[in-house]
N, C-alpha and C positions, 0 to 999 in steps of 0.2 A: 437769130435771137434779137429781140427788140425791147424797148422800155416796158411795154405791157407784160411781156413774158417775165422779166426780172421782178417787176412790181408784184406780179402774182406770187412769185416765190417769197417775197417779203410778206405778203398777206398770209401765206401759209405759216410763216413764223409768228405773225400776229395771232393767228388762230391758236397756236401752241400756248402763247402767253395767256390768252383768254381762258383756255382749258385749265390753266394752273392758277387762275384767279388773279393774274397780273394784268395791269393795264395793257390792252392788246396793241402793242406796237412791235413791228417786226422789221428786220433789216437784212440785206444781203450786200456783200461787196463783190464786185465783178472786176476782174483784171484780164484784159485781152480775151474777152468773150467767155471767160471761165469764172464760175462762182468760187471764190476763195474763202468766203466766210459767210456764215448764217448765224443770226442771233435774234433774240427777242428780250423784252423786258424781264428782269429778274430781281427787281428791287425788293419785293416781298420775300421771295425765297432766300435771298442772300442777306436780307435786312441791311441793304446798302442803297442809299439814295442815288448813288452814282451808277448803278447797274442798269442804265438805260440800254435799249437795243443797240443804239449807235456806238456806245462805249464798248459794249461787248463785241460788236462787229469790228471796230477799229483794232482792238487787241488781237482778236483771232486772225484778222487779215495780216497784221504786222508780223505775227508769229509765223504764219504760213509762208509769207513772202521773205522773211528773214531781214526785215528792215522797217524802220519807223515811218517812212514816207509812203503815201498812197497816191503819188502823183499820176500814175497810170491807171488809177482805179476809179470806178463809179460806185457810190453808195446809193442803194435804193432803200428808202425807209418810208413806212406807211404814214407817218405823221411828221410834219415840219419839225426839224430839230430845235431843241431848246437852246438857250444861251450857252449852257455848259457844254452840250454836245457840239454846238457850232464852234466853240473855242477849241475843242479837241480835234475836230475835223480840220480846222485851220492850222493847228500845229502839225497835223499829219500831212498837210498840203494835199488834201484830197482833190483829185482832178475834176470830179464832177459829182454833184449831189442831185438826186431825183427823189422828190417826195410826193406822197399822195395828198392827204388832207392838210390844209393850212391849220396852224394852231394860233388862233387869234388872241388867246389869253397868255400864252407863254412862248410863242415862237420867236426864233432869233431875229426874223426880219423886222419885227416891231421894236425889239429892245436893243439888239446889237447887230445891225446889218453889216457892219464892217468886221465882224468876228472871223469870217472865213478868209482863206488865203485869197489874195487879189486875182489870181489866175483861175480860181475855182469857178466852174460853170454850174449854174443852179437852174433847175426846172421843177416846177411844182404842178400839182393838179392831176398827176397820172393815177388813174383809178381812185380819185379822191372820194367819190361817192361810196364805193365799197369800204374804203378805209374808215370814213366818217361813220358809216352805218354800224360797223363793228364796235367802234368806240362808244357810240350812242347806246347800243344794246348793253354793253358792259356797264356803263354808268347808270342806265335805267334799272338794271338788275341789282345794283348796289344800294339803291334807294329803297 
């Protein structure tokens, strides 16, 4: 398994969000080459602005693993995390974050690049075109 495989899994979650009328962002958490959590945005369905894919994935992974720290885990998410999600990922001490499309308007790297844990490894741009295309289609359809 590699980053492309897991990002495709996150894109499948983003498609689920799209089908529900949610902003199409999906995430998976991988620990020791095993997917331990899958999630997508649920802000509309739950009427909760904090129900981002990353937040849902962090909670599901922590529950599955039986602890609040994700130091041995990689989060794959289709869009660069926002400041809120980056803060939560920092508190969870997530070992690695791999994201697809950059978020130039609300991404953490622009507003809070120090929000993550200092040992967290970050990699962006994995299947960025596919992730961005889905987001663009979603927002085009909303207009």
